GUFI-118586 format. One record per residue (C-alpha): x, y, z; residue in three letters; residue number from 0. Coordinates in steps of 0.2 Angstrom, whole numbers. Last residue first. Layout:
REM GUFI-118586
[dose [X,Y,Z],'ALA',NUM],
...
***
This chain:
REM GUFI-118586
[dose [-350,256,38],'ALA',564],
[dose [-336,264,28],'ASP',563],
[dose [-324,249,27],'GLY',562],
[dose [-315,242,42],'VAL',561],
[dose [-307,229,31],'GLY',560],
[dose [-314,214,22],'ARG',559],
[dose [-333,213,18],'LEU',558],
[dose [-332,218,0],'PHE',557],
[dose [-320,204,-5],'ASP',556],
[dose [-331,190,3],'PHE',555],
[dose [-323,179,15],'ASP',554],
[dose [-314,163,11],'CYS',553],
[dose [-301,167,24],'GLY',552],
[dose [-289,177,14],'HIS',551],
[dose [-277,163,12],'GLU',550],
[dose [-291,151,8],'ALA',549],
[dose [-296,161,-8],'GLN',548],
[dose [-309,175,-9],'LEU',547],
[dose [-328,173,-12],'VAL',546],
[dose [-336,188,-22],'HIS',545],
[dose [-344,183,-38],'ASP',544],
[dose [-347,164,-34],'ALA',543],
[dose [-354,169,-17],'TYR',542],
[dose [-366,182,-24],'LEU',541],
[dose [-372,169,-37],'ARG',540],
[dose [-374,156,-23],'GLN',539],
[dose [-384,168,-13],'TYR',538],
[dose [-397,170,-27],'GLY',537],
[dose [-396,169,-46],'ARG',536],
[dose [-386,162,-61],'SER',535],
[dose [-381,146,-53],'PRO',534],
[dose [-362,143,-54],'PHE',533],
[dose [-353,135,-69],'GLN',532],
[dose [-335,129,-67],'PRO',531],
[dose [-320,136,-77],'PRO',530],
[dose [-314,127,-92],'VAL',529],
[dose [-295,123,-94],'TRP',528],
[dose [-288,119,-111],'ALA',527],
[dose [-276,133,-111],'ALA',526],
[dose [-270,128,-94],'ARG',525],
[dose [-265,111,-100],'ARG',524],
[dose [-254,118,-114],'ARG',523],
[dose [-246,130,-101],'ALA',522],
[dose [-243,115,-89],'LEU',521],
[dose [-234,106,-103],'GLU',520],
[dose [-223,121,-107],'ALA',519],
[dose [-219,124,-89],'ALA',518],
[dose [-212,106,-85],'ASP',517],
[dose [-222,95,-73],'VAL',516],
[dose [-215,91,-56],'LEU',515],
[dose [-229,98,-46],'LEU',514],
[dose [-221,105,-30],'ASP',513],
[dose [-226,105,-11],'ILE',512],
[dose [-213,113,0],'ARG',511],
[dose [-211,118,18],'ARG',510],
[dose [-193,113,18],'GLN',509],
[dose [-196,100,32],'ALA',508],
[dose [-213,96,26],'VAL',507],
[dose [-206,91,10],'SER',506],
[dose [-218,84,-3],'LEU',505],
[dose [-214,81,-22],'ALA',504],
[dose [-228,78,-34],'ILE',503],
[dose [-225,67,-50],'ARG',502],
[dose [-239,66,-63],'ASP',501],
[dose [-248,49,-66],'GLY',500],
[dose [-265,55,-67],'ASN',499],
[dose [-266,74,-71],'ARG',498],
[dose [-263,90,-62],'VAL',497],
[dose [-268,105,-72],'SER',496],
[dose [-282,111,-60],'ALA',495],
[dose [-270,111,-45],'LEU',494],
[dose [-260,124,-54],'PRO',493],
[dose [-273,137,-51],'GLY',492],
[dose [-288,140,-63],'GLY',491],
[dose [-300,147,-51],'SER',490],
[dose [-309,130,-49],'ALA',489],
[dose [-293,122,-46],'ALA',488],
[dose [-289,132,-30],'ASP',487],
[dose [-276,145,-29],'PRO',486],
[dose [-271,139,-17],'SER',485],
[dose [-271,122,-10],'VAL',484],
[dose [-282,123,6],'HIS',483],
[dose [-277,105,12],'LEU',482],
[dose [-262,93,13],'VAL',481],
[dose [-268,77,22],'VAL',480],
[dose [-256,65,32],'THR',479],
[dose [-270,58,43],'GLY',478],
[dose [-282,65,56],'TYR',477],
[dose [-300,71,57],'ALA',476],
[dose [-310,79,71],'THR',475],
[dose [-305,97,64],'GLY',474],
[dose [-314,92,48],'SER',473],
[dose [-303,94,33],'MET',472],
[dose [-304,107,20],'ARG',471],
[dose [-304,106,1],'ALA',470],
[dose [-290,112,-12],'ASP',469],
[dose [-283,94,-11],'SER',468],
[dose [-269,83,-7],'ILE',467],
[dose [-269,66,2],'ARG',466],
[dose [-253,57,8],'VAL',465],
[dose [-257,39,14],'MET',464],
[dose [-263,32,31],'ASP',463],
[dose [-271,16,38],'LYS',462],
[dose [-266,3,25],'VAL',461],
[dose [-272,-14,32],'GLY',460],
[dose [-275,-24,16],'ALA',459],
[dose [-294,-20,18],'GLN',458],
[dose [-290,-1,19],'ALA',457],
[dose [-280,-3,3],'LEU',456],
[dose [-294,-12,-7],'LYS',455],
[dose [-306,1,0],'LYS',454],
[dose [-296,16,-6],'PRO',453],
[dose [-291,26,10],'ILE',452],
[dose [-305,39,12],'PRO',451],
[dose [-300,57,7],'LEU',450],
[dose [-299,69,22],'TYR',449],
[dose [-299,84,10],'GLY',448],
[dose [-318,82,9],'ALA',447],
[dose [-323,95,22],'GLU',446],
[dose [-332,105,9],'PRO',445],
[dose [-324,120,0],'MET',444],
[dose [-340,128,-8],'GLY',443],
[dose [-346,114,-19],'THR',442],
[dose [-349,126,-33],'PRO',441],
[dose [-330,129,-34],'SER',440],
[dose [-321,145,-30],'SER',439],
[dose [-319,140,-11],'PRO',438],
[dose [-310,123,-16],'GLY',437],
[dose [-317,106,-20],'ALA',436],
[dose [-312,106,-39],'HIS',435],
[dose [-298,94,-38],'LYS',434],
[dose [-294,79,-26],'LEU',433],
[dose [-276,71,-27],'VAL',432],
[dose [-272,54,-19],'LEU',431],
[dose [-253,53,-18],'PHE',430],
[dose [-246,36,-21],'ASP',429],
[dose [-236,25,-10],'ASP',428],
[dose [-251,15,-3],'ALA',427],
[dose [-254,9,-21],'THR',426],
[dose [-267,14,-34],'VAL',425],
[dose [-274,9,-51],'ASP',424],
[dose [-292,8,-46],'LEU',423],
[dose [-299,-9,-52],'ALA',422],
[dose [-306,-14,-36],'PRO',421],
[dose [-317,2,-37],'ASP',420],
[dose [-318,9,-19],'ASP',419],
[dose [-312,27,-23],'ILE',418],
[dose [-320,27,-41],'ARG',417],
[dose [-338,34,-40],'ALA',416],
[dose [-336,44,-24],'ALA',415],
[dose [-320,52,-30],'LEU',414],
[dose [-327,56,-47],'ASP',413],
[dose [-342,64,-39],'GLU',412],
[dose [-331,74,-27],'LEU',411],
[dose [-322,81,-43],'SER',410],
[dose [-307,77,-54],'GLU',409],
[dose [-300,63,-44],'PHE',408],
[dose [-281,61,-47],'VAL',407],
[dose [-269,47,-42],'VAL',406],
[dose [-253,57,-42],'ALA',405],
[dose [-236,47,-42],'ARG',404],
[dose [-224,50,-28],'ALA',403],
[dose [-210,61,-21],'GLU',402],
[dose [-206,60,-2],'ARG',401],
[dose [-202,69,14],'GLU',400],
[dose [-217,70,26],'PHE',399],
[dose [-224,52,25],'LEU',398],
[dose [-214,44,39],'LYS',397],
[dose [-220,59,50],'PRO',396],
[dose [-237,52,50],'ASP',395],
[dose [-250,66,52],'ALA',394],
[dose [-261,73,66],'ALA',393],
[dose [-248,84,73],'SER',392],
[dose [-242,89,55],'ARG',391],
[dose [-259,97,51],'LYS',390],
[dose [-254,102,34],'ILE',389],
[dose [-259,118,25],'ILE',388],
[dose [-257,125,8],'ALA',387],
[dose [-250,141,1],'GLY',386],
[dose [-251,155,-12],'ASN',385],
[dose [-240,146,-25],'PRO',384],
[dose [-248,129,-21],'ALA',383],
[dose [-243,116,-34],'LEU',382],
[dose [-227,126,-39],'THR',381],
[dose [-222,128,-21],'GLY',380],
[dose [-228,133,-3],'PHE',379],
[dose [-232,123,12],'LEU',378],
[dose [-240,130,29],'ALA',377],
[dose [-238,121,45],'ALA',376],
[dose [-250,116,59],'LEU',375],
[dose [-248,107,76],'GLY',374],
[dose [-234,118,83],'GLY',373],
[dose [-217,112,87],'VAL',372],
[dose [-209,101,101],'PRO',371],
[dose [-224,89,101],'HIS',370],
[dose [-232,82,117],'PHE',369],
[dose [-222,95,126],'PRO',368],
[dose [-211,92,142],'GLU',367],
[dose [-202,108,146],'SER',366],
[dose [-217,118,141],'ARG',365],
[dose [-227,110,154],'PRO',364],
[dose [-240,97,148],'ARG',363],
[dose [-259,99,149],'VAL',362],
[dose [-268,82,148],'ILE',361],
[dose [-257,70,158],'ALA',360],
[dose [-251,85,167],'ARG',359],
[dose [-267,87,176],'ASP',358],
[dose [-266,105,182],'VAL',357],
[dose [-272,112,199],'PHE',356],
[dose [-271,129,207],'ALA',355],
[dose [-268,138,191],'PRO',354],
[dose [-253,150,189],'GLU',353],
[dose [-260,167,183],'ARG',352],
[dose [-265,175,167],'VAL',351],
[dose [-280,187,170],'ARG',350],
[dose [-269,203,172],'ALA',349],
[dose [-258,198,157],'GLY',348],
[dose [-273,196,145],'LEU',347],
[dose [-277,214,149],'THR',346],
[dose [-292,219,159],'GLU',345],
[dose [-309,226,153],'GLY',344],
[dose [-317,209,155],'THR',343],
[dose [-319,208,136],'VAL',342],
[dose [-301,207,134],'THR',341],
[dose [-287,220,130],'LEU',340],
[dose [-269,214,124],'CYS',339],
[dose [-255,219,135],'ASP',338],
[dose [-250,200,138],'LEU',337],
[dose [-244,198,120],'HIS',336],
[dose [-240,179,122],'LEU',335],
[dose [-225,168,120],'LEU',334],
[dose [-219,171,138],'ASP',333],
[dose [-237,166,144],'ARG',332],
[dose [-238,150,135],'LEU',331],
[dose [-238,139,151],'GLU',330],
[dose [-250,151,160],'TRP',329],
[dose [-261,152,144],'LEU',328],
[dose [-263,133,144],'LEU',327],
[dose [-267,131,163],'ALA',326],
[dose [-280,145,162],'ASP',325],
[dose [-287,138,146],'MET',324],
[dose [-292,122,154],'GLY',323],
[dose [-285,116,171],'GLY',322],
[dose [-287,97,169],'ALA',321],
[dose [-306,98,171],'ALA',320],
[dose [-307,109,156],'HIS',319],
[dose [-296,97,146],'PHE',318],
[dose [-305,82,152],'ASP',317],
[dose [-322,90,146],'ALA',316],
[dose [-313,93,129],'MET',315],
[dose [-309,75,126],'TYR',314],
[dose [-293,64,129],'TYR',313],
[dose [-281,53,119],'ALA',312],
[dose [-271,64,107],'GLY',311],
[dose [-270,71,89],'THR',310],
[dose [-289,69,86],'PRO',309],
[dose [-291,69,101],'LYS',308],
[dose [-284,79,115],'LEU',307],
[dose [-266,79,122],'ASP',306],
[dose [-263,98,125],'VAL',305],
[dose [-245,105,125],'LEU',304],
[dose [-241,106,107],'VAL',303],
[dose [-225,117,106],'PRO',302],
[dose [-224,135,99],'THR',301],
[dose [-208,141,92],'ARG',300],
[dose [-208,133,74],'ASP',299],
[dose [-227,136,73],'SER',298],
[dose [-225,154,76],'LEU',297],
[dose [-213,156,61],'GLU',296],
[dose [-224,145,51],'ASN',295],
[dose [-239,155,54],'LEU',294],
[dose [-229,170,50],'ARG',293],
[dose [-226,163,32],'THR',292],
[dose [-244,160,31],'LEU',291],
[dose [-247,179,31],'PRO',290],
[dose [-261,184,43],'ILE',289],
[dose [-267,201,38],'GLU',288],
[dose [-277,213,49],'ILE',287],
[dose [-290,225,41],'GLY',286],
[dose [-302,223,56],'ARG',285],
[dose [-314,211,45],'ARG',284],
[dose [-298,202,39],'GLY',283],
[dose [-294,197,57],'ALA',282],
[dose [-311,187,58],'ILE',281],
[dose [-308,180,40],'ALA',280],
[dose [-290,175,44],'THR',279],
[dose [-296,167,61],'LEU',278],
[dose [-309,157,51],'HIS',277],
[dose [-297,150,37],'VAL',276],
[dose [-284,146,50],'ILE',275],
[dose [-297,138,61],'ALA',274],
[dose [-302,126,48],'ASN',273],
[dose [-285,117,51],'THR',272],
[dose [-291,112,68],'SER',271],
[dose [-281,114,84],'GLY',270],
[dose [-266,105,90],'GLY',269],
[dose [-269,114,106],'ILE',268],
[dose [-252,124,106],'ALA',267],
[dose [-254,129,87],'LEU',266],
[dose [-271,136,90],'LEU',265],
[dose [-265,145,106],'VAL',264],
[dose [-251,153,96],'THR',263],
[dose [-263,158,82],'LEU',262],
[dose [-275,166,95],'ALA',261],
[dose [-260,176,103],'ASN',260],
[dose [-255,182,86],'GLU',259],
[dose [-273,188,83],'VAL',258],
[dose [-272,197,99],'ALA',257],
[dose [-256,206,94],'GLN',256],
[dose [-263,211,77],'PRO',255],
[dose [-278,218,86],'THR',254],
[dose [-295,211,90],'ILE',253],
[dose [-299,218,107],'ILE',252],
[dose [-300,237,104],'GLN',251],
[dose [-309,235,87],'SER',250],
[dose [-321,222,96],'PRO',249],
[dose [-327,236,108],'ARG',248],
[dose [-320,238,126],'PRO',247],
[dose [-331,245,133],'GLY',246],
[dose [-334,254,149],'GLN',245],
[dose [-352,261,147],'GLU',244],
[dose [-360,247,137],'ILE',243],
[dose [-347,235,143],'MET',242],
[dose [-355,234,160],'ALA',241],
[dose [-371,228,153],'VAL',240],
[dose [-361,214,143],'ALA',239],
[dose [-353,209,159],'ARG',238],
[dose [-369,204,167],'ARG',237],
[dose [-375,195,152],'GLY',236],
[dose [-358,185,151],'SER',235],
[dose [-359,181,169],'ALA',234],
[dose [-376,173,167],'GLU',233],
[dose [-370,163,152],'ALA',232],
[dose [-355,157,162],'ALA',231],
[dose [-366,152,176],'ARG',230],
[dose [-376,141,163],'ILE',229],
[dose [-360,133,157],'ARG',228],
[dose [-355,131,176],'ASP',227],
[dose [-370,120,178],'ALA',226],
[dose [-362,107,166],'HIS',225],
[dose [-372,101,151],'VAL',224],
[dose [-363,110,138],'ALA',223],
[dose [-346,106,145],'PRO',222],
[dose [-335,120,150],'ILE',221],
[dose [-320,121,138],'GLY',220],
[dose [-320,138,132],'ALA',219],
[dose [-325,146,148],'THR',218],
[dose [-308,149,156],'ASN',217],
[dose [-309,168,156],'PRO',216],
[dose [-324,176,148],'LEU',215],
[dose [-325,178,129],'SER',214],
[dose [-319,190,116],'MET',213],
[dose [-301,191,122],'GLY',212],
[dose [-293,183,106],'LEU',211],
[dose [-287,169,117],'ALA',210],
[dose [-305,166,122],'GLU',209],
[dose [-312,166,105],'ALA',208],
[dose [-297,155,100],'ILE',207],
[dose [-302,142,113],'CYS',206],
[dose [-320,142,107],'ALA',205],
[dose [-314,141,89],'MET',204],
[dose [-304,126,93],'THR',203],
[dose [-318,117,102],'SER',202],
[dose [-330,120,87],'ALA',201],
[dose [-316,115,74],'THR',200],
[dose [-312,99,82],'GLY',199],
[dose [-302,97,99],'MET',198],
[dose [-314,83,104],'VAL',197],
[dose [-332,82,111],'ALA',196],
[dose [-340,89,96],'CYS',195],
[dose [-352,103,101],'THR',194],
[dose [-366,102,114],'GLY',193],
[dose [-381,93,120],'ALA',192],
[dose [-378,75,125],'THR',191],
[dose [-378,57,116],'THR',190],
[dose [-367,60,101],'ALA',189],
[dose [-357,44,97],'LEU',188],
[dose [-369,30,104],'ASN',187],
[dose [-382,27,91],'ALA',186],
[dose [-370,27,77],'GLU',185],
[dose [-359,15,86],'ILE',184],
[dose [-374,3,86],'THR',183],
[dose [-377,5,68],'ASP',182],
[dose [-359,2,64],'ILE',181],
[dose [-360,-14,73],'GLY',180],
[dose [-375,-21,65],'GLU',179],
[dose [-367,-17,48],'ASP',178],
[dose [-351,-26,52],'ASP',177],
[dose [-335,-18,59],'VAL',176],
[dose [-317,-24,54],'GLU',175],
[dose [-322,-24,36],'GLY',174],
[dose [-309,-10,31],'ALA',173],
[dose [-324,2,27],'ARG',172],
[dose [-331,-2,44],'TYR',171],
[dose [-315,1,53],'LYS',170],
[dose [-313,17,44],'ALA',169],
[dose [-330,22,50],'TRP',168],
[dose [-326,17,67],'PHE',167],
[dose [-311,29,68],'ARG',166],
[dose [-321,43,59],'ARG',165],
[dose [-335,41,72],'CYS',164],
[dose [-322,41,86],'ASP',163],
[dose [-315,58,80],'THR',162],
[dose [-333,65,80],'CYS',161],
[dose [-341,64,91],'ALA',160],
[dose [-338,55,108],'GLY',159],
[dose [-336,38,114],'LEU',158],
[dose [-328,32,130],'ARG',157],
[dose [-321,14,132],'GLU',156],
[dose [-326,-2,140],'GLY',155],
[dose [-342,-6,130],'ARG',154],
[dose [-348,12,129],'PHE',153],
[dose [-345,26,142],'PRO',152],
[dose [-350,43,137],'MET',151],
[dose [-340,58,129],'ALA',150],
[dose [-348,73,135],'LEU',149],
[dose [-354,87,123],'MET',148],
[dose [-343,103,121],'PRO',147],
[dose [-349,120,126],'GLY',146],
[dose [-362,132,119],'THR',145],
[dose [-350,146,117],'VAL',144],
[dose [-353,164,124],'LEU',143],
[dose [-345,177,114],'GLN',142],
[dose [-345,195,120],'ILE',141],
[dose [-349,211,111],'ALA',140],
[dose [-347,230,113],'PRO',139],
[dose [-353,236,95],'LEU',138],
[dose [-340,235,82],'ASP',137],
[dose [-352,230,68],'ALA',136],
[dose [-338,223,58],'SER',135],
[dose [-329,213,72],'ALA',134],
[dose [-347,208,78],'ALA',133],
[dose [-351,200,61],'GLY',132],
[dose [-334,191,59],'MET',131],
[dose [-336,185,78],'LEU',130],
[dose [-353,178,74],'GLN',129],
[dose [-348,170,58],'ALA',128],
[dose [-332,162,66],'PRO',127],
[dose [-343,156,81],'VAL',126],
[dose [-356,149,70],'THR',125],
[dose [-345,140,57],'LYS',124],
[dose [-341,125,69],'ASP',123],
[dose [-356,124,80],'CYS',122],
[dose [-355,135,96],'GLY',121],
[dose [-367,149,97],'GLY',120],
[dose [-373,163,108],'VAL',119],
[dose [-366,180,104],'LEU',118],
[dose [-370,193,118],'VAL',117],
[dose [-373,210,111],'VAL',116],
[dose [-371,228,117],'ALA',115],
[dose [-381,244,116],'ASP',114],
[dose [-395,237,106],'MET',113],
[dose [-408,245,95],'PRO',112],
[dose [-408,235,79],'GLN',111],
[dose [-399,239,63],'ALA',110],
[dose [-381,237,67],'ARG',109],
[dose [-383,221,77],'ILE',108],
[dose [-395,214,64],'MET',107],
[dose [-383,219,50],'GLU',106],
[dose [-368,211,58],'GLU',105],
[dose [-376,195,62],'THR',104],
[dose [-385,193,45],'ASP',103],
[dose [-369,197,36],'MET',102],
[dose [-359,184,47],'SER',101],
[dose [-373,171,44],'MET',100],
[dose [-371,174,25],'LEU',99],
[dose [-352,173,26],'ASN',98],
[dose [-353,156,35],'ARG',97],
[dose [-366,150,22],'PHE',96],
[dose [-353,142,10],'MET',95],
[dose [-343,135,25],'LEU',94],
[dose [-358,125,30],'SER',93],
[dose [-356,113,15],'THR',92],
[dose [-366,108,-1],'PRO',91],
[dose [-378,106,8],'SER',90],
[dose [-381,109,26],'LEU',89],
[dose [-387,98,40],'PHE',88],
[dose [-370,91,45],'VAL',87],
[dose [-363,107,52],'GLU',86],
[dose [-379,115,59],'GLY',85],
[dose [-377,133,54],'LEU',84],
[dose [-390,144,62],'SER',83],
[dose [-395,161,53],'VAL',82],
[dose [-400,174,66],'THR',81],
[dose [-413,175,79],'PRO',80],
[dose [-416,189,92],'PHE',79],
[dose [-415,190,111],'ASP',78],
[dose [-419,206,120],'LEU',77],
[dose [-411,209,137],'PRO',76],
[dose [-415,225,146],'LEU',75],
[dose [-400,231,157],'GLY',74],
[dose [-398,234,176],'GLY',73],
[dose [-385,221,180],'ALA',72],
[dose [-397,209,187],'ALA',71],
[dose [-408,210,171],'LEU',70],
[dose [-392,207,160],'VAL',69],
[dose [-387,192,171],'GLY',68],
[dose [-405,184,171],'ARG',67],
[dose [-406,187,152],'LYS',66],
[dose [-390,178,149],'VAL',65],
[dose [-397,163,159],'ALA',64],
[dose [-412,163,149],'GLU',63],
[dose [-402,163,133],'VAL',62],
[dose [-391,149,140],'LEU',61],
[dose [-407,138,143],'GLU',60],
[dose [-413,142,125],'PRO',59],
[dose [-396,137,118],'VAL',58],
[dose [-395,120,125],'GLY',57],
[dose [-399,111,109],'ARG',56],
[dose [-386,121,100],'HIS',55],
[dose [-375,106,94],'CYS',54],
[dose [-391,98,87],'ASN',53],
[dose [-393,111,74],'ASN',52],
[dose [-407,108,61],'PHE',51],
[dose [-421,111,74],'GLY',50],
[dose [-413,127,77],'SER',49],
[dose [-405,137,91],'ASP',48],
[dose [-394,151,85],'THR',47],
[dose [-397,166,97],'ARG',46],
[dose [-390,183,96],'ALA',45],
[dose [-394,191,113],'ILE',44],
[dose [-396,210,112],'GLY',43],
[dose [-391,220,127],'VAL',42],
[dose [-402,235,129],'ILE',41],
[dose [-400,251,140],'PRO',40],
[dose [-415,253,152],'LYS',39],
[dose [-430,264,148],'GLY',38],
[dose [-441,250,142],'MET',37],
[dose [-438,242,158],'LEU',36],
[dose [-446,256,168],'GLU',35],
[dose [-460,258,155],'ARG',34],
[dose [-465,239,159],'SER',33],
[dose [-463,227,145],'LEU',32],
[dose [-478,217,140],'GLY',31],
[dose [-473,213,122],'THR',30],
[dose [-487,224,115],'ALA',29],
[dose [-479,239,124],'GLN',28],
[dose [-464,237,112],'ALA',27],
[dose [-476,243,98],'PHE',26],
[dose [-481,259,107],'SER',25],
[dose [-462,261,111],'ARG',24],
[dose [-457,260,93],'ARG',23],
[dose [-471,272,88],'LEU',22],
[dose [-466,285,100],'TYR',21],
[dose [-448,283,96],'LEU',20],
[dose [-452,285,77],'ALA',19],
[dose [-463,300,80],'PHE',18],
[dose [-450,309,90],'LYS',17],
[dose [-437,305,76],'ARG',16],
[dose [-448,312,62],'ASP',15],
[dose [-442,308,44],'GLY',14],
[dose [-449,291,46],'TYR',13],
[dose [-432,282,48],'ASN',12],
[dose [-433,268,61],'THR',11],
[dose [-423,274,76],'LEU',10],
[dose [-405,266,78],'ASN',9],
[dose [-404,269,97],'ARG',8],
[dose [-418,277,107],'ARG',7],
[dose [-425,260,112],'TYR',6],
[dose [-409,258,122],'GLY',5],
[dose [-396,272,121],'ARG',4],
[dose [-394,286,109],'ASP',3],
[dose [-400,301,119],'GLU',2],
[dose [-391,296,135],'THR',1],
[dose [-402,288,149],'MET',0],
***
């Protein structure tokens, strides 16, 4: 073994390297390892199982399979825990802690004696955090996702988290489902291990990880409970050992061209708006910018080819059975940079080949897309000088070109207090506006951009209306929702100055969103603006001091770029 491999790597600093190795080996003896295994190169396994993370219920089984693969290939597997981000178990929102997990992942990769690492995770912010950390640490790394849960039969249809949970909650709010009915639905939405069954953020990030080249081919959509998911784990362990000598490292994989490939796939799958924030953060760790104007250019040339909820009819398990990422990449091949390197050591072009079977009900050919243009678009204007995002594939085109009155909610608390008030002055033609829910706010940019339809309108049959905020939207949600308005209200952006009754103009065709208030009046309002107050200590203080806006991925300013690590 070379001098800096295995247990010889990253020695604890006692001022005596031989003593440090002697001490490390003596303590490693306590784990029961043989001297033979202690001499092998080490593959670290970052594990994210937690009692607060149902999506990662299957992680222990995956870790054991990775270990088998590592051992079979001649390496020593050593698993280690990191922060685990259970999407619905964190307050105020999981995004606030994504950067914390990325730092944990990066520093544990960098500090501990490992020669390569397998990143095991799946829940929404987990894969971005792991890829951000790996991109910064730049040790050979491979992403292994946990896989989606299965949608299960229920009273004549299939149910799967979480688009169906939003659909039934909307029915409940409208009075179409009673208390007993919603309790029954609650018990049948998420019944297996794995991430959300639809093309939400977790599934989107799994597809993006593969499109980037950071995970093994056609593994993004394997269901969590399928035996192939375990085989993918074993194969990932084997490949990690080979990468110790052969590479490639994340810096060789995550290039500007690979990022464009990931953007193209994001647009073609009708993926989550959250993925723009996450991919921007991952790319930013390698010093790669993603201008939102480029997103629009790619979106205008990239059709939506996959028919999955929340924009379509099917689930992730169906996508995988229909041909999965292999089928999608084949259809997109002339739009991709095929010379990009992947974790297999091959280029993307070497692995893209015509699949033996494609279910065209789920993965369309380019000649017959579900939508002729990509699922996402960026908007700019006086309300969002630095940009905003709309998921047009999940929206109602009849609402794309209009001017309307703003019905403003100053905060999440204000929204909760008044949205169902029968006296709320609102019509279906108004724009609902939520402020102070962006990255610079103490709320940490939650998935609150999917404002509920006011109860009195929902009960009258209104299904959609324009909603505007600096918040995010769950990848499982749908509707005509403008998100990530930047600069956000909590940093003093134009959104902070919007008042009830103001006129706002939206034009998806022109990529515009404008606040129709004269400059003098806006200046008066800005002069009266008061910034929010954050805690004076701890991680939230660090977050407040260093978080960037959405167009920079909401990363910390000191973590972007290659740096001097």
